[in-house]
Structure formats: structure tokens, C-alpha cells
Backbone bond lengths (Angstrom), bond angles and torsions (degrees), N, CA, C in turn:
res aa  C-N    CA-C-N  psi(-1)  N-CA   C-N-CA  omega(-1)  CA-C   N-CA-C  phi
1 M - - - 1.391 - - 1.438 119.02 -
2 V 1.234 124.30 135.44 1.428 132.88 179.36 1.401 113.48 -65.93
3 A 1.353 125.10 134.91 1.433 124.26 177.16 1.543 106.89 -70.92
4 D 1.409 111.48 142.12 1.405 117.63 -177.74 1.483 111.29 -88.39
5 S 1.370 124.59 136.46 1.330 124.06 170.44 1.473 118.04 -79.21
6 N 1.278 109.92 -14.11 1.533 116.21 173.86 1.470 109.35 -91.36
7 S 1.217 122.49 120.44 1.529 127.47 -175.20 1.556 109.14 -66.06
8 Q 1.373 112.71 -39.58 1.474 116.61 179.70 1.522 113.02 -59.46
9 I 1.316 114.60 -45.12 1.442 121.23 -174.70 1.575 104.95 -68.00
10 A 1.353 117.36 -43.58 1.444 119.59 -179.50 1.539 110.52 -61.52
11 W 1.351 120.84 -29.28 1.421 124.46 -175.57 1.608 101.53 -76.79
12 H 1.359 116.88 -46.91 1.433 116.63 -179.83 1.599 113.86 -58.98
13 R 1.352 115.52 -37.84 1.499 118.61 176.04 1.431 109.61 -61.03
14 A 1.335 121.65 -40.41 1.409 124.70 -177.35 1.476 113.43 -72.20
15 Q 1.305 114.99 -36.04 1.490 120.76 170.39 1.533 113.42 -60.51
16 I 1.349 114.82 -40.11 1.375 117.85 -172.65 1.635 103.44 -65.99
17 K 1.435 116.69 -45.33 1.457 120.47 -177.28 1.499 105.14 -55.59
18 K 1.360 112.81 -55.41 1.517 120.02 -173.68 1.599 114.84 -50.78
19 H 1.403 109.83 -41.90 1.392 121.89 -172.43 1.587 108.72 -75.88
20 R 1.320 113.39 -36.90 1.460 117.54 -179.09 1.548 110.46 -71.65
21 E 1.468 113.43 -35.39 1.577 111.56 173.47 1.525 111.91 -66.95
22 A 1.317 121.38 -41.08 1.407 125.20 174.92 1.548 110.17 -63.35
23 L 1.194 127.27 -36.57 1.364 124.83 172.89 1.533 115.59 -66.67
24 K 1.285 113.65 -43.76 1.384 121.09 173.28 1.544 114.28 -52.52
25 A 1.385 115.63 -50.54 1.323 123.65 -177.78 1.537 109.91 -65.82
26 L 1.262 125.38 -40.82 1.387 125.97 176.16 1.588 114.53 -65.70
27 E 1.323 113.60 -36.54 1.498 117.06 -178.74 1.498 108.48 -75.04
28 T 1.299 117.28 -39.56 1.505 117.00 -176.24 1.583 107.29 -76.12
29 G 1.385 117.93 -36.44 1.427 116.21 173.87 1.481 114.14 -61.27
30 R 1.305 115.30 -33.37 1.498 119.45 -178.01 1.599 107.97 -64.87
31 F 1.282 120.77 -40.15 1.437 131.27 -179.83 1.471 113.00 -77.57
32 R 1.337 115.18 -32.35 1.519 119.58 -175.81 1.582 107.87 -78.34
33 F 1.292 117.29 -46.79 1.395 116.21 -174.05 1.671 109.56 -95.98
34 G 1.217 117.78 -8.40 1.486 120.52 169.82 1.695 101.87 90.59
35 Q 1.217 112.50 173.30 1.443 122.42 -177.44 1.583 110.21 -142.89
36 I 1.304 116.50 123.81 1.406 117.61 177.99 1.604 108.93 -82.73
37 A 1.406 115.01 133.34 1.408 114.64 -173.36 1.552 109.58 -73.10
38 G 1.285 107.07 140.05 1.486 117.36 -172.44 1.445 117.14 70.24
39 A 1.359 122.53 15.24 1.411 120.82 178.67 1.487 109.45 -78.03
40 K 1.495 114.25 155.79 1.511 114.93 -173.39 1.530 107.20 -69.07
41 S 1.244 115.61 -39.09 1.428 115.48 179.35 1.465 125.92 -57.34
42 S 1.447 110.95 -19.02 1.420 118.03 178.48 1.446 111.68 -73.25
43 G 1.412 118.48 -37.51 1.535 122.33 167.88 1.486 113.06 -51.94
44 R 1.279 113.44 -50.97 1.522 118.07 -176.11 1.588 110.68 -65.39
45 M 1.231 115.31 -38.00 1.436 117.78 175.72 1.451 113.97 -66.69
46 E 1.415 118.86 -42.22 1.352 119.94 173.43 1.578 114.84 -61.32
47 K 1.222 117.38 -39.56 1.441 125.43 173.72 1.438 111.85 -59.64
48 A 1.326 118.56 -46.09 1.451 122.99 177.78 1.643 111.98 -65.04
49 I 1.268 114.71 -38.35 1.490 120.28 176.98 1.506 108.22 -59.68
50 A 1.351 109.76 -55.48 1.524 119.64 -174.51 1.605 106.52 -56.53
51 E 1.258 117.33 -42.53 1.520 119.60 -177.30 1.540 111.86 -68.06
52 L 1.312 114.19 -40.57 1.515 113.23 178.48 1.528 107.72 -71.79
53 E 1.274 122.30 -32.43 1.508 119.69 176.45 1.487 109.75 -65.79
54 A 1.208 119.14 -38.14 1.541 125.00 -179.41 1.659 104.79 -67.36
55 R 1.231 119.99 -40.70 1.452 120.69 -176.92 1.310 105.42 -70.29
56 I 1.452 125.53 -42.77 1.506 123.27 -179.36 1.592 110.44 -65.68
57 A 1.340 119.89 -39.65 1.306 121.89 172.84 1.603 119.14 -57.42
58 A 1.227 106.38 -41.14 1.521 112.33 176.73 1.515 113.59 -65.80
59 S 1.351 114.33 -45.05 1.459 113.00 174.41 1.392 118.07 -67.91
60 E 1.370 121.16 -31.71 1.427 123.57 168.62 1.433 117.15 -56.59
61 R 1.362 115.62 -41.64 1.483 121.68 175.23 1.415 114.44 -62.05
62 V 1.377 115.80 -40.85 1.470 119.25 176.23 1.399 112.60 -60.97
63 I 1.358 119.33 -45.28 1.491 127.07 177.86 1.457 110.91 -64.57
64 A 1.282 126.73 -44.23 1.344 133.07 -178.68 1.667 109.43 -62.93
65 T 1.272 114.24 -37.70 1.405 119.61 -175.58 1.661 103.63 -71.65
66 Y 1.287 111.82 -46.30 1.480 114.56 -178.02 1.491 115.28 -60.68
67 E 1.378 114.23 -36.86 1.416 123.58 -172.01 1.546 105.05 -77.47
68 R 1.238 117.11 -30.46 1.664 122.33 175.20 1.486 102.30 -67.18
69 Q 1.205 124.46 -40.95 1.476 126.12 -168.08 1.757 109.71 -74.62
70 I 1.303 110.79 -33.77 1.502 114.99 -174.70 1.519 112.84 -103.69
71 R 1.332 120.10 -7.71 1.442 121.88 -178.69 1.458 114.25 -63.50
72 R 1.402 113.53 128.39 1.545 118.24 173.77 1.488 106.93 -88.80
73 P 1.267 109.75 164.28 1.563 115.76 -177.31 1.474 109.13 -74.82
74 L 1.329 116.50 130.39 1.588 121.48 -175.95 1.497 109.88 -80.03
75 G 1.294 126.17 -21.24 1.430 129.51 -170.00 1.555 102.79 -85.72
76 T 1.361 120.44 140.11 1.512 124.31 170.32 1.428 111.12 -105.54
77 D 1.339 124.88 -9.06 1.472 124.72 -173.80 1.493 109.72 -74.89
78 F 1.307 122.29 153.85 1.387 124.11 -177.22 1.399 114.32 -57.59
79 G 1.297 124.72 -36.45 1.392 128.18 -176.01 1.474 112.71 -68.45
80 S 1.428 123.42 -36.35 1.387 122.58 178.30 1.414 114.13 -81.69
81 L 1.414 115.26 -26.34 1.502 117.74 178.42 1.486 107.44 -77.56
82 K 1.350 118.56 -31.37 1.530 121.68 -177.14 1.484 108.62 -62.51
83 N 1.422 118.51 -43.43 1.400 127.38 -177.02 1.474 118.06 -79.88
84 T 1.371 115.65 -4.67 1.544 117.68 179.29 1.436 109.70 -81.55
85 S 1.339 112.47 143.28 1.450 118.08 178.26 1.561 110.15 -90.98
86 W 1.293 114.53 101.35 1.576 117.84 -172.69 1.468 108.01 -82.49
87 S 1.292 126.92 -4.94 1.429 126.57 174.28 1.572 116.20 -65.66
88 N 1.351 111.51 -25.36 1.379 119.75 -178.63 1.584 117.86 -90.87
89 W 1.279 113.73 -3.85 1.394 122.44 -174.82 1.595 108.34 -120.62
90 S 1.304 114.89 132.27 1.638 115.48 172.47 1.567 100.81 -138.02
91 S 1.244 111.25 154.46 1.573 118.40 175.65 1.384 111.76 -73.23
92 H 1.478 121.34 -13.38 1.429 117.40 -177.78 1.564 111.06 -109.68
93 N 1.366 115.58 12.42 1.495 119.87 -179.94 1.498 115.38 44.21
94 G 1.282 114.21 40.08 1.521 118.29 177.17 1.504 120.06 63.51
95 R 1.362 113.88 21.60 1.455 126.62 -174.33 1.678 108.65 -110.78
């Protein structure tokens, strides 16, 4: 993965990695040790899993928005370059 020049995006990428590892540990632990039906801890675990999934989704939305703003056109043929909106892209990213 290429290093991000935007520290906020780098932080979100690190958070996604951390949250995915925690989610994996929770889910594998749940199946490794089993879960008693109706146990109080199962509700807490489900809530923790839902919270981690929400955090991952939020970070992914921030990263996707950033990547849409800085993405350069991939095509080099005249037709694709002609149809590209160059007003939304600048080499300085507005800084």
C-alpha cells in the first residue's frame, strides 16, 4: 500500500485495520468457545460487533470520498479524456 500524504486518511486506514482485527478476534472467539443461547454476554458481544462494523463502514466512507476527489482519469485515449470533468481535479488537491 502506498503511504498517504493526508494524515487523516492514513489514520482511517489504520483504524480499519485495527477494527477488522478486533472484529475477527471477537467472531472467532465466539465460535471457538461457543455461546449459550440467551446469555447476557451474547447481547454485549453482538453490540460490540455491530459497533465495530459501524466504525469500519464510517472509515471506509471517508476513504472512498477522499479517493473520489483525488482520482485521476485512468484512460488515455482521446474519447475518455474528452469526457472527463477536469474541473473537479487539481494537482494540488485544493491545498
